[in-house]
N, CA and C atoms as a LAMMPS dump frame, in Angstrom:
ITEM: TIMESTEP
0
ITEM: NUMBER OF ATOMS
501
ITEM: BOX BOUNDS ff ff ff
-5.0000000000000000e+02 5.0000000000000000e+02
-5.0000000000000000e+02 5.0000000000000000e+02
-5.0000000000000000e+02 5.0000000000000000e+02
ITEM: ATOMS id mol type element x y z
1 1 1 N -112.101 237.196 341.384
2 1 2 C -111.647 235.915 341.881
3 1 3 C -112.655 234.847 341.5
4 2 1 N -112.154 233.641 341.316
5 2 2 C -112.963 232.523 340.849
6 2 3 C -113.104 231.52 341.987
7 3 1 N -114.314 231.222 342.409
8 3 2 C -114.556 230.296 343.512
9 3 3 C -115.108 228.972 342.986
10 4 1 N -114.614 227.885 343.555
11 4 2 C -115.132 226.561 343.221
12 4 3 C -115.844 226.035 344.456
13 5 1 N -117.085 225.681 344.288
14 5 2 C -117.833 225.159 345.418
15 5 3 C -117.522 223.681 345.601
16 6 1 N -117.942 223.138 346.7
17 6 2 C -117.687 221.729 346.995
18 6 3 C -118.386 220.823 345.984
19 7 1 N -119.557 221.221 345.507
20 7 2 C -120.293 220.427 344.532
21 7 3 C -119.53 220.346 343.209
22 8 1 N -119.003 221.476 342.748
23 8 2 C -118.234 221.488 341.507
24 8 3 C -116.958 220.644 341.652
25 9 1 N -116.321 220.767 342.804
26 9 2 C -115.1 220.001 343.07
27 9 3 C -115.411 218.506 343.056
28 10 1 N -116.532 218.131 343.624
29 10 2 C -116.95 216.727 343.668
30 10 3 C -117.229 216.198 342.257
31 11 1 N -117.867 217.014 341.42
32 11 2 C -118.158 216.606 340.043
33 11 3 C -116.87 216.404 339.25
34 12 1 N -115.895 217.287 339.435
35 12 2 C -114.606 217.126 338.76
36 12 3 C -113.915 215.841 339.21
37 13 1 N -113.975 215.554 340.489
38 13 2 C -113.362 214.343 341.024
39 13 3 C -114.05 213.096 340.481
40 14 1 N -115.383 213.108 340.403
41 14 2 C -116.127 211.973 339.849
42 14 3 C -115.767 211.729 338.39
43 15 1 N -115.628 212.791 337.607
44 15 2 C -115.241 212.642 336.205
45 15 3 C -113.837 212.054 336.091
46 16 1 N -112.935 212.54 336.929
47 16 2 C -111.552 212.056 336.898
48 16 3 C -111.484 210.579 337.264
49 17 1 N -112.21 210.179 338.297
50 17 2 C -112.233 208.774 338.689
51 17 3 C -112.901 207.918 337.62
52 18 1 N -113.908 208.432 336.97
53 18 2 C -114.578 207.705 335.893
54 18 3 C -113.649 207.466 334.721
55 19 1 N -112.858 208.463 334.364
56 19 2 C -111.899 208.306 333.271
57 19 3 C -110.818 207.3 333.632
58 20 1 N -110.329 207.374 334.845
59 20 2 C -109.297 206.419 335.262
60 20 3 C -109.852 204.997 335.297
61 21 1 N -111.081 204.833 335.744
62 21 2 C -111.716 203.516 335.745
63 21 3 C -111.876 202.961 334.339
64 22 1 N -112.224 203.821 333.397
65 22 2 C -112.358 203.377 332.006
66 22 3 C -111.002 202.979 331.429
67 23 1 N -109.965 203.739 331.742
68 23 2 C -108.621 203.397 331.267
69 23 3 C -108.158 202.058 331.847
70 24 1 N -108.4 201.855 333.136
71 24 2 C -108.007 200.593 333.766
72 24 3 C -108.772 199.414 333.168
73 25 1 N -110.061 199.597 332.925
74 25 2 C -110.856 198.522 332.33
75 25 3 C -110.388 198.218 330.914
76 26 1 N -110.007 199.243 330.173
77 26 2 C -109.478 199.039 328.823
78 26 3 C -108.179 198.254 328.866
79 27 1 N -107.321 198.557 329.818
80 27 2 C -106.062 197.81 329.954
81 27 3 C -106.337 196.344 330.277
82 28 1 N -107.295 196.099 331.166
83 28 2 C -107.64 194.719 331.504
84 28 3 C -108.228 193.98 330.311
85 29 1 N -109.078 194.646 329.545
86 29 2 C -109.631 194.029 328.336
87 29 3 C -108.524 193.679 327.342
88 30 1 N -107.546 194.558 327.215
89 30 2 C -106.428 194.282 326.313
90 30 3 C -105.587 193.109 326.806
91 31 1 N -105.371 193.002 328.12
92 31 2 C -104.644 191.851 328.671
93 31 3 C -105.395 190.557 328.366
94 32 1 N -106.706 190.586 328.571
95 32 2 C -107.511 189.382 328.326
96 32 3 C -107.473 188.997 326.851
97 33 1 N -107.583 189.97 325.958
98 33 2 C -107.527 189.68 324.519
99 33 3 C -106.159 189.161 324.111
100 34 1 N -105.111 189.772 324.64
101 34 2 C -103.756 189.33 324.326
102 34 3 C -103.534 187.897 324.794
103 35 1 N -104.008 187.57 325.976
104 35 2 C -103.886 186.204 326.486
105 35 3 C -104.629 185.226 325.579
106 36 1 N -105.816 185.587 325.159
107 36 2 C -106.606 184.739 324.253
108 36 3 C -105.877 184.526 322.931
109 37 1 N -105.342 185.593 322.358
110 37 2 C -104.642 185.493 321.077
111 37 3 C -103.389 184.637 321.208
112 38 1 N -102.589 184.865 322.247
113 38 2 C -101.361 184.093 322.426
114 38 3 C -101.643 182.611 322.617
115 39 1 N -102.667 182.294 323.39
116 39 2 C -102.993 180.883 323.617
117 39 3 C -103.572 180.256 322.349
118 40 1 N -104.379 180.998 321.592
119 40 2 C -104.911 180.476 320.328
120 40 3 C -103.789 180.196 319.332
121 41 1 N -102.833 181.108 319.231
122 41 2 C -101.782 180.972 318.224
123 41 3 C -100.655 180.027 318.646
124 42 1 N -100.195 180.156 319.867
125 42 2 C -98.983 179.456 320.276
126 42 3 C -99.188 178.451 321.4
127 43 1 N -100.397 178.32 321.895
128 43 2 C -100.672 177.436 323.021
129 43 3 C -100.461 175.968 322.691
130 44 1 N -100.324 175.186 323.747
131 44 2 C -100.125 173.743 323.625
132 44 3 C -101.403 173.062 324.103
133 45 1 N -101.874 172.057 323.362
134 45 2 C -103.134 171.387 323.693
135 45 3 C -103.044 170.454 324.897
136 46 1 N -101.882 169.892 325.145
137 46 2 C -101.709 168.86 326.168
138 46 3 C -102.218 169.261 327.562
139 47 1 N -101.852 170.442 328.098
140 47 2 C -102.352 170.771 329.449
141 47 3 C -103.864 170.954 329.512
142 48 1 N -104.473 171.385 328.423
143 48 2 C -105.928 171.548 328.416
144 48 3 C -106.633 170.198 328.506
145 49 1 N -106.051 169.173 327.879
146 49 2 C -106.643 167.836 327.925
147 49 3 C -106.495 167.191 329.307
148 50 1 N -105.528 167.668 330.096
149 50 2 C -105.269 167.095 331.422
150 50 3 C -106.003 167.822 332.544
151 51 1 N -106.977 168.636 332.234
152 51 2 C -107.691 169.407 333.258
153 51 3 C -108.53 168.513 334.162
154 52 1 N -109.157 167.501 333.605
155 52 2 C -109.927 166.552 334.403
156 52 3 C -111.2 167.145 334.956
157 53 1 N -111.408 166.984 336.268
158 53 2 C -112.663 167.414 336.898
159 53 3 C -112.708 168.917 337.177
160 54 1 N -111.682 169.66 336.808
161 54 2 C -111.673 171.109 337.022
162 54 3 C -112.407 171.875 335.915
163 55 1 N -112.872 171.197 334.903
164 55 2 C -113.527 171.876 333.788
165 55 3 C -114.724 172.688 334.291
166 56 1 N -114.77 173.944 333.864
167 56 2 C -115.84 174.846 334.272
168 56 3 C -115.524 175.649 335.526
169 57 1 N -114.488 175.293 336.261
170 57 2 C -114.108 176.043 337.466
171 57 3 C -113.363 177.31 337.052
172 58 1 N -113.367 178.297 337.936
173 58 2 C -112.815 179.608 337.61
174 58 3 C -111.647 179.974 338.51
175 59 1 N -110.711 180.7 337.918
176 59 2 C -109.604 181.296 338.67
177 59 3 C -109.677 182.796 338.428
178 60 1 N -109.525 183.553 339.503
179 60 2 C -109.677 184.995 339.436
180 60 3 C -108.32 185.672 339.628
181 61 1 N -107.939 186.512 338.681
182 61 2 C -106.746 187.344 338.794
183 61 3 C -107.198 188.727 339.236
184 62 1 N -106.581 189.245 340.316
185 62 2 C -106.912 190.587 340.799
186 62 3 C -105.684 191.468 340.649
187 63 1 N -105.868 192.62 340.02
188 63 2 C -104.809 193.595 339.825
189 63 3 C -105.128 194.832 340.653
190 64 1 N -104.56 194.967 341.867
191 64 2 C -104.873 196.138 342.697
192 64 3 C -104.477 197.463 342.051
193 65 1 N -103.401 197.476 341.262
194 65 2 C -102.966 198.72 340.623
195 65 3 C -103.995 199.211 339.607
196 66 1 N -104.718 198.286 338.994
197 66 2 C -105.754 198.644 338.027
198 66 3 C -107.151 198.559 338.621
199 67 1 N -107.247 198.08 339.849
200 67 2 C -108.519 197.916 340.543
201 67 3 C -109.512 197.12 339.689
202 68 1 N -109.04 195.965 339.199
203 68 2 C -109.897 195.161 338.355
204 68 3 C -109.54 193.692 338.382
205 69 1 N -110.398 192.892 337.762
206 69 2 C -110.284 191.437 337.782
207 69 3 C -110.309 190.878 336.366
208 70 1 N -109.594 189.759 336.177
209 70 2 C -109.717 188.939 334.981
210 70 3 C -110.028 187.532 335.461
211 71 1 N -111.043 186.916 334.886
212 71 2 C -111.446 185.572 335.271
213 71 3 C -111.114 184.601 334.15
214 72 1 N -110.452 183.5 334.521
215 72 2 C -110.107 182.446 333.572
216 72 3 C -110.878 181.198 333.953
217 73 1 N -111.474 180.544 332.96
218 73 2 C -112.278 179.351 333.19
219 73 3 C -111.561 178.156 332.568
220 74 1 N -111.482 177.056 333.315
221 74 2 C -110.873 175.832 332.798
222 74 3 C -111.759 175.235 331.706
223 75 1 N -111.156 174.941 330.553
224 75 2 C -111.835 174.267 329.448
225 75 3 C -110.918 173.173 328.922
226 76 1 N -111.503 172.155 328.294
227 76 2 C -110.693 171.048 327.774
228 76 3 C -110.187 171.299 326.359
229 77 1 N -110.789 172.249 325.663
230 77 2 C -110.355 172.571 324.308
231 77 3 C -109.711 173.954 324.317
232 78 1 N -108.476 174.036 323.861
233 78 2 C -107.717 175.289 323.874
234 78 3 C -108.435 176.397 323.102
235 79 1 N -109.118 176.052 322.035
236 79 2 C -109.785 177.065 321.212
237 79 3 C -111.033 177.651 321.897
238 80 1 N -111.532 177.009 322.937
239 80 2 C -112.684 177.514 323.682
240 80 3 C -112.281 178.369 324.882
241 81 1 N -110.992 178.569 325.077
242 81 2 C -110.489 179.348 326.208
243 81 3 C -110.879 180.809 326.024
244 82 1 N -111.634 181.351 326.96
245 82 2 C -112.128 182.726 326.879
246 82 3 C -111.91 183.45 328.202
247 83 1 N -110.825 184.194 328.353
248 83 2 C -110.683 185.015 329.557
249 83 3 C -111.692 186.167 329.514
250 84 1 N -112.211 186.542 330.655
251 84 2 C -113.166 187.652 330.68
252 84 3 C -112.793 188.611 331.8
253 85 1 N -113.137 189.854 331.587
254 85 2 C -112.866 190.89 332.573
255 85 3 C -114.044 190.947 333.518
256 86 1 N -113.752 190.903 334.799
257 86 2 C -114.791 190.979 335.806
258 86 3 C -114.523 190.02 336.94
259 87 1 N -115.202 190.237 338.02
260 87 2 C -115.042 189.413 339.21
261 87 3 C -115.706 188.055 338.999
262 88 1 N -115.075 187.021 339.507
263 88 2 C -115.592 185.669 339.382
264 88 3 C -116.728 185.451 340.376
265 89 1 N -117.672 184.602 339.994
266 89 2 C -118.792 184.298 340.886
267 89 3 C -118.401 183.307 341.968
268 90 1 N -117.654 182.269 341.598
269 90 2 C -117.269 181.24 342.555
270 90 3 C -115.872 180.714 342.188
271 91 1 N -114.813 181.484 342.513
272 91 2 C -113.473 181.063 342.102
273 91 3 C -112.917 179.934 342.964
274 92 1 N -112.159 179.065 342.331
275 92 2 C -111.437 178.011 343.038
276 92 3 C -110.211 178.616 343.706
277 93 1 N -109.581 179.575 343.019
278 93 2 C -108.392 180.263 343.517
279 93 3 C -108.435 181.727 343.114
280 94 1 N -107.767 182.529 343.926
281 94 2 C -107.61 183.947 343.625
282 94 3 C -106.115 184.244 343.564
283 95 1 N -105.714 184.921 342.502
284 95 2 C -104.319 185.311 342.335
285 95 3 C -104.284 186.83 342.336
286 96 1 N -103.544 187.407 343.266
287 96 2 C -103.412 188.844 343.365
288 96 3 C -102.029 189.228 342.872
289 97 1 N -101.974 190.095 341.883
290 97 2 C -100.697 190.534 341.321
291 97 3 C -100.405 191.93 341.871
292 98 1 N -99.49 191.986 342.853
293 98 2 C -99.17 193.217 343.575
294 98 3 C -97.941 193.898 342.986
295 99 1 N -98.112 194.567 341.884
296 99 2 C -97.028 195.333 341.281
297 99 3 C -97.596 196.657 340.784
298 100 1 N -96.698 197.566 340.403
299 100 2 C -97.128 198.846 339.855
300 100 3 C -97.711 198.64 338.459
301 101 1 N -98.437 199.636 337.987
302 101 2 C -99.062 199.552 336.661
303 101 3 C -98.035 199.264 335.578
304 102 1 N -96.872 199.856 335.691
305 102 2 C -95.848 199.698 334.657
306 102 3 C -95.277 198.288 334.601
307 103 1 N -95.332 197.552 335.705
308 103 2 C -94.732 196.213 335.759
309 103 3 C -95.719 195.093 335.443
310 104 1 N -96.986 195.397 335.293
311 104 2 C -97.991 194.352 335.069
312 104 3 C -97.729 193.61 333.76
313 105 1 N -97.397 194.333 332.707
314 105 2 C -97.154 193.687 331.409
315 105 3 C -95.984 192.716 331.519
316 106 1 N -94.921 193.12 332.201
317 106 2 C -93.748 192.261 332.357
318 106 3 C -94.084 190.998 333.143
319 107 1 N -94.865 191.121 334.187
320 107 2 C -95.229 189.965 335.014
321 107 3 C -96.125 189.009 334.226
322 108 1 N -97.162 189.525 333.583
323 108 2 C -98.096 188.676 332.845
324 108 3 C -97.397 188.003 331.67
325 109 1 N -96.556 188.733 330.948
326 109 2 C -95.845 188.118 329.826
327 109 3 C -94.844 187.083 330.32
328 110 1 N -94.246 187.298 331.481
329 110 2 C -93.349 186.299 332.06
330 110 3 C -94.076 185.009 332.402
331 111 1 N -95.313 185.127 332.845
332 111 2 C -96.112 183.939 333.141
333 111 3 C -96.488 183.199 331.866
334 112 1 N -96.845 183.948 330.83
335 112 2 C -97.323 183.334 329.59
336 112 3 C -96.184 182.71 328.789
337 113 1 N -95.027 183.34 328.751
338 113 2 C -93.929 182.867 327.925
339 113 3 C -93.191 181.686 328.567
340 114 1 N -93.454 181.373 329.809
341 114 2 C -92.786 180.256 330.479
342 114 3 C -93.161 178.903 329.89
343 115 1 N -92.393 177.9 330.269
344 115 2 C -92.69 176.534 329.818
345 115 3 C -93.677 175.89 330.774
346 116 1 N -94.452 174.934 330.267
347 116 2 C -95.492 174.312 331.089
348 116 3 C -95.025 173.004 331.713
349 117 1 N -93.763 172.936 332.099
350 117 2 C -93.253 171.756 332.786
351 117 3 C -92.927 172.108 334.238
352 118 1 N -92.368 171.152 334.952
353 118 2 C -92.074 171.337 336.374
354 118 3 C -91.089 172.484 336.601
355 119 1 N -90.051 172.563 335.787
356 119 2 C -89.068 173.637 335.954
357 119 3 C -89.66 175.006 335.648
358 120 1 N -90.568 175.072 334.681
359 120 2 C -91.24 176.333 334.377
360 120 3 C -92.091 176.823 335.537
361 121 1 N -92.772 175.893 336.192
362 121 2 C -93.591 176.25 337.359
363 121 3 C -92.696 176.687 338.522
364 122 1 N -91.593 175.976 338.724
365 122 2 C -90.651 176.371 339.785
366 122 3 C -90.086 177.774 339.532
367 123 1 N -89.788 178.06 338.284
368 123 2 C -89.272 179.382 337.934
369 123 3 C -90.291 180.463 338.292
370 124 1 N -91.567 180.212 337.979
371 124 2 C -92.617 181.176 338.328
372 124 3 C -92.731 181.359 339.837
373 125 1 N -92.623 180.259 340.561
374 125 2 C -92.732 180.331 342.02
375 125 3 C -91.621 181.189 342.602
376 126 1 N -90.38 180.928 342.183
377 126 2 C -89.256 181.669 342.753
378 126 3 C -89.147 183.093 342.219
379 127 1 N -89.646 183.327 341.038
380 127 2 C -89.542 184.661 340.454
381 127 3 C -90.65 185.603 340.931
382 128 1 N -91.854 185.054 341.145
383 128 2 C -92.992 185.913 341.463
384 128 3 C -93.642 185.628 342.823
385 129 1 N -93.753 184.369 343.209
386 129 2 C -94.47 184.039 344.451
387 129 3 C -93.605 184.289 345.69
388 130 1 N -92.369 183.868 345.656
389 130 2 C -91.491 184.044 346.827
390 130 3 C -91.281 185.519 347.16
391 131 1 N -91.007 186.404 346.175
392 131 2 C -90.873 187.829 346.517
393 131 3 C -92.211 188.547 346.743
394 132 1 N -93.303 187.799 346.723
395 132 2 C -94.654 188.305 347.017
396 132 3 C -95.169 189.299 345.978
397 133 1 N -94.706 189.171 344.742
398 133 2 C -95.295 189.953 343.66
399 133 3 C -96.647 189.359 343.288
400 134 1 N -96.779 188.056 343.502
401 134 2 C -98.014 187.339 343.238
402 134 3 C -98.429 186.618 344.515
403 135 1 N -99.671 186.819 344.932
404 135 2 C -100.205 186.129 346.106
405 135 3 C -101.32 185.199 345.647
406 136 1 N -101.349 184.015 346.238
407 136 2 C -102.327 183.006 345.847
408 136 3 C -103.155 182.614 347.063
409 137 1 N -104.465 182.59 346.885
410 137 2 C -105.34 182.061 347.932
411 137 3 C -106.28 181.056 347.269
412 138 1 N -106.481 179.95 347.936
413 138 2 C -107.317 178.895 347.368
414 138 3 C -106.469 177.71 346.966
415 139 1 N -106.901 177.004 345.956
416 139 2 C -106.259 175.778 345.511
417 139 3 C -104.983 176.071 344.714
418 140 1 N -103.85 175.657 345.269
419 140 2 C -102.564 175.852 344.596
420 140 3 C -102.457 174.945 343.367
421 141 1 N -103.008 173.752 343.447
422 141 2 C -102.945 172.825 342.324
423 141 3 C -103.718 173.375 341.117
424 142 1 N -104.84 174.015 341.367
425 142 2 C -105.598 174.63 340.272
426 142 3 C -104.804 175.768 339.63
427 143 1 N -104.108 176.524 340.444
428 143 2 C -103.29 177.62 339.915
429 143 3 C -102.169 177.065 339.047
430 144 1 N -101.529 175.996 339.493
431 144 2 C -100.459 175.37 338.709
432 144 3 C -101.009 174.852 337.385
433 145 1 N -102.182 174.23 337.418
434 145 2 C -102.8 173.735 336.178
435 145 3 C -103.113 174.889 335.223
436 146 1 N -103.585 176.017 335.765
437 146 2 C -103.888 177.159 334.902
438 146 3 C -102.61 177.757 334.322
439 147 1 N -101.545 177.838 335.123
440 147 2 C -100.277 178.337 334.591
441 147 3 C -99.766 177.434 333.477
442 148 1 N -99.952 176.129 333.635
443 148 2 C -99.527 175.207 332.585
444 148 3 C -100.345 175.42 331.319
445 149 1 N -101.628 175.721 331.466
446 149 2 C -102.458 175.983 330.284
447 149 3 C -102.067 177.308 329.619
448 150 1 N -101.702 178.294 330.411
449 150 2 C -101.344 179.602 329.881
450 150 3 C -99.963 179.615 329.228
451 151 1 N -99.069 178.734 329.636
452 151 2 C -97.676 178.77 329.178
453 151 3 C -97.576 178.367 327.708
454 152 1 N -96.854 179.182 326.945
455 152 2 C -96.677 178.898 325.523
456 152 3 C -95.217 178.594 325.2
457 153 1 N -94.361 178.444 326.199
458 153 2 C -92.929 178.278 325.999
459 153 3 C -92.514 176.971 325.355
460 154 1 N -93.374 175.976 325.295
461 154 2 C -93.028 174.707 324.659
462 154 3 C -93.408 174.677 323.184
463 155 1 N -93.921 175.774 322.675
464 155 2 C -94.302 175.829 321.264
465 155 3 C -93.063 175.653 320.397
466 156 1 N -93.228 175.074 319.222
467 156 2 C -92.104 174.775 318.351
468 156 3 C -91.396 176.029 317.854
469 157 1 N -92.027 177.188 317.92
470 157 2 C -91.364 178.406 317.467
471 157 3 C -90.19 178.768 318.369
472 158 1 N -90.218 178.332 319.623
473 158 2 C -89.111 178.599 320.534
474 158 3 C -87.927 177.675 320.252
475 159 1 N -88.177 176.559 319.595
476 159 2 C -87.119 175.597 319.297
477 159 3 C -86.405 175.928 317.989
478 160 1 N -86.993 176.777 317.157
479 160 2 C -86.373 177.135 315.875
480 160 3 C -85.07 177.861 316.129
481 161 1 N -84.079 177.602 315.311
482 161 2 C -82.766 178.199 315.465
483 161 3 C -82.859 179.71 315.244
484 162 1 N -82.337 180.458 316.184
485 162 2 C -82.322 181.908 316.073
486 162 3 C -83.634 182.592 316.412
487 163 1 N -84.623 181.828 316.834
488 163 2 C -85.917 182.428 317.161
489 163 3 C -85.853 183.083 318.528
490 164 1 N -86.245 184.332 318.58
491 164 2 C -86.251 185.054 319.842
492 164 3 C -87.591 185.756 319.963
493 165 1 N -88.342 185.413 321.001
494 165 2 C -89.579 186.104 321.301
495 165 3 C -89.599 186.344 322.794
496 166 1 N -89.314 187.552 323.162
497 166 2 C -89.288 187.903 324.575
498 166 3 C -90.195 189.104 324.766
499 167 1 N -91.381 188.867 325.277
500 167 2 C -92.354 189.956 325.448
501 167 3 C -91.993 190.83 326.607
């Protein structure tokens, strides 16, 4: 018979948790890179220029399913936008995305592909905030400004005839 002691069991559990933590961090890094690429390629400059006194302030996205954070910093130049993985030091707002691991891509892409106008923000509110898929604490106006900066739906590629991009 083969016996496993408590120490061996604990070591196996630590390795398993370490692997899962690395996988979750990799997923968060990929989300941050994808957001950076989409905003660099298809982003609109107008909302970045309208940031005003929020420049340098941080918004923290928390994903409980992945047990991790992505921090977004307000910048006035779209090309300087750098999302980073990790907890924010002094966030203006915290956004918690309460969905399963499988639904995170759909929620984040829905936020990014939206339009950065009033109707686009209303759509996000009724689609994600009202059903409590997304919880916001802190400054709501800062969150709206960040969503407007993240939205790529007003790009001219969406206006081209027959163009379909649905992430």
